[in-house]
C-alpha positions as CSV (number, residue, x, y, z in Angstrom):
1,M,89.9,-139.9,152.8
2,G,87.1,-141.9,153.9
3,Y,86.1,-144.5,156.5
4,K,86.6,-148.1,157.2
5,V,83.5,-150.0,157.9
6,A,83.0,-153.3,159.2
7,V,79.4,-154.9,158.6
8,V,79.0,-157.6,161.0
9,G,76.3,-160.4,160.5
10,A,76.8,-159.4,156.5
11,T,75.2,-162.8,155.5
12,G,71.7,-161.9,157.2
13,N,68.9,-160.3,155.7
14,V,69.7,-156.8,157.5
15,G,73.6,-157.1,156.9
16,R,73.1,-157.6,153.2
17,E,70.8,-154.6,153.2
18,M,73.3,-152.6,155.2
19,L,75.6,-153.2,152.0
20,N,73.1,-152.2,149.6
21,I,72.3,-149.1,151.5
22,L,76.1,-148.2,152.2
23,E,76.5,-148.1,148.3
24,E,73.3,-146.5,147.3
25,R,74.0,-143.5,149.6
26,L,77.4,-143.3,148.5
27,F,78.8,-143.6,152.0
28,P,82.2,-142.2,152.1
29,A,84.2,-145.5,152.8
30,D,87.6,-146.4,151.5
31,E,87.0,-149.9,152.8
32,V,84.1,-152.0,153.5
33,V,84.7,-155.1,155.2
34,A,81.9,-157.9,155.4
35,L,82.0,-160.2,158.6
36,A,80.1,-163.1,159.7
37,S,80.5,-166.3,162.0
38,R,83.3,-168.6,161.1
39,R,81.0,-171.1,159.4
40,S,80.1,-168.1,156.6
41,Q,83.7,-167.4,155.9
42,G,84.2,-167.2,152.4
43,T,80.6,-166.5,151.4
44,E,80.2,-163.9,148.5
45,V,78.1,-160.6,149.4
46,S,77.3,-158.0,146.8
47,Y,78.3,-154.3,147.8
48,G,77.3,-152.1,144.8
49,D,79.1,-153.8,141.7
50,K,81.9,-155.4,143.7
51,I,81.6,-158.7,145.4
52,L,82.8,-159.0,149.0
53,K,84.0,-162.3,150.4
54,V,82.8,-162.6,153.9
55,K,85.7,-162.9,157.0
56,A,85.4,-164.5,159.9
57,L,84.5,-162.2,162.7
58,E,86.2,-164.3,165.2
59,N,89.5,-163.6,163.5
60,Y,89.1,-160.0,162.9
61,D,91.2,-157.0,164.5
62,F,89.0,-153.8,164.5
63,K,92.0,-151.7,165.1
64,G,92.0,-149.0,162.1
65,T,88.3,-149.7,161.6
66,D,86.0,-146.6,162.1
67,I,82.5,-147.8,162.1
68,C,81.2,-150.9,162.8
69,L,77.4,-151.8,161.6
70,M,76.5,-154.8,164.0
71,S,73.5,-157.0,163.1
72,A,74.4,-160.2,164.5
73,G,72.1,-160.5,167.7
74,S,72.3,-159.6,171.2
75,K,74.9,-161.9,172.3
76,V,77.2,-161.4,169.6
77,A,77.0,-157.4,170.3
78,E,77.5,-157.9,173.9
79,E,80.5,-160.1,173.6
80,W,82.3,-158.0,171.3
81,A,81.3,-154.3,172.2
82,G,84.1,-153.9,174.5
83,R,86.6,-155.0,172.1
84,I,85.2,-152.9,169.3
85,A,85.3,-150.2,171.4
86,A,88.8,-150.8,172.7
87,A,89.9,-150.5,169.4
88,G,88.8,-147.0,168.8
89,C,85.9,-147.9,166.6
90,V,82.4,-147.0,167.1
91,M,79.4,-149.8,167.1
92,I,75.9,-148.9,165.7
93,D,74.1,-151.9,166.8
94,N,70.9,-153.2,165.8
95,S,70.1,-155.6,168.4
96,S,68.3,-154.9,171.5
97,R,71.0,-155.5,173.8
98,F,72.1,-151.7,174.6
99,R,68.8,-149.7,173.6
100,M,67.9,-149.1,177.2
101,D,71.4,-148.4,178.5
102,P,71.5,-145.0,179.8
103,D,75.0,-144.2,178.6
104,V,74.0,-145.3,175.1
105,P,72.2,-143.1,172.8
106,L,69.0,-144.6,170.9
107,I,68.7,-143.0,167.9
108,V,66.4,-142.3,165.0
109,P,67.8,-139.4,163.0
110,E,64.8,-137.7,162.0
111,V,63.9,-137.5,165.4
112,N,67.0,-137.3,168.0
113,A,70.0,-136.6,165.9
114,A,71.5,-134.4,168.2
115,A,71.6,-137.5,170.9
116,I,74.5,-139.2,169.0
117,A,76.9,-137.0,170.7
118,G,76.4,-139.4,173.6
119,Y,78.2,-142.4,171.7
120,T,81.6,-141.2,173.6
121,K,80.6,-142.8,177.0
122,K,80.8,-146.4,175.5
123,M,81.4,-146.1,171.9
124,I,78.1,-147.5,171.0
125,I,74.9,-146.1,169.3
126,A,71.8,-148.3,169.3
127,N,69.4,-148.9,166.6
128,P,65.7,-149.3,167.9
129,N,63.3,-151.6,167.3
130,C,62.0,-152.0,163.7
131,S,58.4,-151.3,164.7
132,T,59.4,-148.3,167.0
133,A,61.5,-146.5,164.2
134,Q,58.6,-146.0,161.7
135,L,56.4,-145.1,164.6
136,V,58.3,-142.3,166.2
137,V,59.3,-140.7,162.6
138,A,55.4,-140.0,162.0
139,L,55.2,-139.1,165.6
140,K,57.6,-136.7,166.1
141,P,56.3,-134.0,163.7
142,L,52.9,-134.0,165.1
143,H,54.4,-134.0,168.9
144,D,56.5,-130.9,168.0
145,V,53.2,-129.3,167.2
146,A,50.3,-130.4,169.3
147,K,52.1,-132.4,171.8
148,I,51.1,-136.3,172.2
149,K,49.7,-137.5,175.5
150,R,48.9,-141.0,174.5
151,V,49.0,-143.5,171.9
152,V,47.4,-146.7,170.7
153,V,49.2,-148.7,168.2
154,S,48.4,-151.9,166.4
155,T,51.3,-153.4,164.2
156,Y,51.2,-155.9,161.5
157,Q,54.8,-157.1,161.0
158,S,56.2,-159.1,158.3
159,T,58.2,-162.4,158.8
160,S,61.3,-160.7,157.9
161,G,61.3,-159.2,161.1
162,A,61.9,-162.8,162.3
163,G,64.8,-163.5,159.7
164,K,65.5,-165.6,157.0
165,E,64.1,-168.5,159.0
166,G,60.5,-166.5,159.2
167,M,60.2,-165.6,155.6
168,D,61.3,-169.4,154.6
169,E,58.6,-170.5,157.1
170,L,55.8,-168.5,155.4
171,F,57.0,-169.6,151.7
172,E,57.0,-173.4,152.8
173,Q,53.9,-173.4,154.6
174,T,52.2,-171.6,151.7
175,R,53.8,-174.0,149.2
176,A,52.6,-176.9,151.7
177,I,49.0,-175.9,151.5
178,Y,48.6,-175.4,147.8
179,V,50.1,-178.9,147.3
180,N,48.4,-180.6,150.2
181,D,51.5,-181.5,152.1
182,P,51.6,-181.6,155.9
183,V,52.4,-177.7,157.3
184,E,55.3,-177.6,159.4
185,R,55.9,-175.0,162.2
186,R,59.3,-174.1,163.5
187,K,59.8,-170.7,163.8
188,F,56.7,-169.4,164.7
189,T,54.4,-170.4,167.6
190,K,51.5,-171.0,165.2
191,Q,50.8,-171.3,161.5
192,I,52.0,-168.1,159.6
193,A,50.5,-168.9,156.1
194,F,46.9,-167.6,155.8
195,N,47.1,-166.5,159.4
196,V,47.9,-163.9,161.7
197,I,49.6,-164.4,165.1
198,P,49.3,-161.8,168.0
199,H,52.5,-162.7,169.7
200,I,56.0,-161.2,168.8
201,D,58.8,-162.3,171.3
202,V,58.2,-163.5,174.9
203,F,55.3,-162.7,176.9
204,M,56.1,-161.0,180.0
205,E,54.3,-161.0,183.6
206,D,51.8,-158.5,182.7
207,G,50.5,-160.0,179.6
208,Y,52.3,-157.9,177.2
209,T,54.8,-159.4,174.8
210,K,58.3,-158.0,175.0
211,E,57.9,-156.5,171.2
212,E,55.3,-154.5,172.9
213,W,57.3,-153.6,175.8
214,K,60.1,-152.3,173.6
215,M,57.5,-150.2,171.6
216,V,56.7,-148.3,175.0
217,V,60.0,-147.8,176.6
218,E,61.9,-147.1,173.2
219,T,59.5,-144.4,172.4
220,K,59.7,-142.8,175.5
221,K,63.5,-142.8,175.6
222,I,63.6,-141.2,171.9
223,L,60.5,-139.3,171.8
224,D,59.2,-138.2,175.2
225,P,59.3,-140.4,178.6
226,K,55.8,-138.7,179.4
227,I,53.9,-140.1,176.4
228,K,51.8,-143.2,177.5
229,L,51.4,-145.6,174.9
230,T,49.9,-149.1,174.4
231,A,50.8,-151.8,171.8
232,T,49.6,-154.9,170.4
233,C,52.0,-156.5,168.0
234,V,50.9,-158.8,165.5
235,R,52.9,-160.9,163.0
236,V,51.1,-161.2,159.4
237,P,52.0,-163.5,156.4
238,V,53.7,-160.9,154.4
239,F,57.6,-160.9,153.3
240,V,58.5,-157.7,154.1
241,G,57.3,-154.6,155.3
242,H,55.6,-153.6,158.7
243,A,52.3,-151.6,158.9
244,E,51.0,-150.0,162.0
245,A,47.6,-148.7,162.9
246,I,48.0,-145.7,165.3
247,N,45.8,-143.7,167.2
248,I,47.0,-140.8,168.8
249,E,45.4,-138.4,171.5
250,F,47.1,-134.8,171.8
251,E,47.2,-132.2,174.6
252,N,46.2,-129.3,171.8
253,P,43.8,-129.4,169.0
254,I,45.1,-130.6,165.8
255,S,42.9,-131.4,162.7
256,D,43.2,-134.2,160.1
257,D,44.2,-131.5,157.6
258,E,47.0,-129.7,159.8
259,A,48.4,-133.1,160.3
260,R,48.5,-134.1,156.5
261,E,50.4,-130.6,155.8
262,I,52.8,-131.2,158.8
263,L,53.6,-134.8,157.9
264,R,54.2,-133.7,154.1
265,E,57.0,-131.4,155.2
266,A,58.4,-133.8,157.8
267,P,61.6,-135.8,156.9
268,G,61.7,-139.1,156.1
269,C,57.8,-139.0,156.0
270,L,55.7,-139.6,152.5
271,V,52.3,-138.9,152.6
272,V,49.7,-140.8,150.3
273,D,46.5,-140.2,151.6
274,K,43.7,-140.2,148.9
275,R,40.0,-141.0,150.3
276,E,39.4,-143.1,147.2
277,D,40.0,-146.8,146.3
278,G,43.8,-147.5,146.4
279,G,44.8,-144.1,147.9
280,Y,46.7,-145.6,150.4
281,V,50.4,-147.5,150.7
282,T,50.6,-151.0,151.8
283,P,53.5,-153.0,152.9
284,L,54.2,-154.6,149.2
285,E,54.5,-151.0,147.7
286,C,57.0,-149.7,150.1
287,V,59.7,-152.6,149.7
288,G,62.8,-151.1,148.6
289,D,62.3,-147.4,149.7
290,F,63.5,-145.3,152.2
291,A,60.6,-143.3,153.3
292,T,57.9,-143.8,156.1
293,Y,54.6,-143.9,154.1
294,I,51.5,-142.5,156.1
295,S,48.0,-142.7,154.7
296,R,44.3,-143.0,156.2
297,I,45.0,-139.8,158.2
298,R,41.5,-138.7,159.9
299,S,40.4,-137.3,163.2
300,D,39.5,-139.7,165.8
301,P,36.1,-138.5,167.6
302,T,36.3,-140.8,170.5
303,V,38.7,-138.7,172.2
304,D,39.6,-134.9,172.5
305,N,42.3,-133.9,169.7
306,G,42.4,-137.1,168.2
307,L,43.9,-138.5,165.2
308,A,44.4,-142.0,163.4
309,L,46.7,-142.9,160.9
310,W,48.0,-146.0,158.9
311,V,51.8,-146.2,158.5
312,V,53.9,-148.5,156.7
313,S,57.9,-148.8,156.1
314,D,60.2,-151.3,154.6
315,N,61.2,-152.9,158.0
316,L,64.8,-154.2,156.4
317,R,65.4,-150.5,155.5
318,K,64.0,-147.9,157.9
319,G,63.4,-150.3,160.7
320,A,67.0,-151.6,160.6
321,A,69.7,-151.2,158.0
322,L,68.8,-147.6,156.7
323,N,68.3,-146.3,160.1
324,A,72.1,-147.6,160.9
325,V,73.5,-146.1,157.7
326,Q,71.7,-142.7,158.5
327,I,73.2,-142.8,162.0
328,A,76.8,-143.5,160.4
329,E,76.4,-140.8,158.0
330,I,75.8,-138.3,160.8
331,L,78.4,-139.8,163.1
332,G,81.1,-139.1,160.1
333,T,80.2,-135.6,158.9
334,K,79.3,-134.3,162.6
335,F,81.6,-135.9,165.0
336,L,84.2,-138.2,163.2
337,K,85.2,-135.6,160.8
338,K,87.4,-138.0,158.6
339,A,86.1,-138.0,155.0
340,A,86.9,-135.0,152.5
C-alpha cells in the first residue's frame, strides 16, 4: 500500500518539477493530487504519462492525505500548516516560513537526514533555500574530514529562482533588445538581460540582503552553528541553474587532491574537475540532473588550510523539488512506513 500525496502549487515551476520527480523516482504513491489556487482549477499538469486536473486548494480536505509537498509561498504555507497537521498529514514546505522555527527540522537529506525525526512536533519539515541546499551538499563531506571554520560564497543565481515571472522577464527583455523595442522591468530591480544584479530579496539593516542572511542561518542550522559564513547573492541572466564560487577555511589541513577524492565519494556530489578548457560544469549543463556538480577544486593560498570550489546545481531540482521528494522518500521508508 502506497501513500496519498498532495502537491500544492502544482502549476508553478517547482510544483511541476515535484510531479516530474515523484514519477521519475517511482515514489510509492497510490494517488497524487495536484492543488493550486481557485483560478488554476481545471488546469492540466503532467505526472509521468498521466494528466492530472488541478483542484482548488481552498476546497481540499487533507484528511487521508499522507504527505503534502507545499510550494505555494510563505503566506499559503502559514495559513494551511495547522489544518494540514490536524488532518494527520506531514507538510514538506518549500517556503522560508518555517525554516528557522526550532521545532521544525530543516533538511538536506545528504547532510542531516536523521533530523527528519523532529517532524512530529509540528508535522512540518522545511526545505532550505535553493542556494543553501547545493552549498551544504558540497560542504558536508569536507566538514566531516577537516572541520570548516569560515566560508565566503558568491552566488550566480538563475532567474527561475524568482519564479516564472523572472524567467519571462529575461526572455522578454532579451527579445526587446534584439528588435530594438523598449526594455520593460517588472520583476527585478534592474534590467536582467545582459546584466547581473547583486540584489536578491529585501535589504536588511546591516547591508546584507535577506537571501544572503538565509544562507548564513540555514547553513548553521543544517550543518554546524559554529561555521562563520558571508555571502553575496547575485541574479544572473540564466534561465535555470545556480552556480556558486566558494572559498573555505578549515581548522585542519586538507589538500585539493584529498578534497577531490572525498567529494567523488560523497552522496549527491558529482566531481567534474579537469584543468583544461571545458573541464568544469556550467549551469546550462546541469539542467534536468539530480547531482550537485563540483569543479575548479584548488587550494586557496591566502589562508591556512584553504580551498576554493565552483559548485553548480539545477535550482528547480536539488534546490527545491528534488530535495522535497528526497525528504518524502526518507519520511516514508523510515518514519511513516506505510508503503509495501
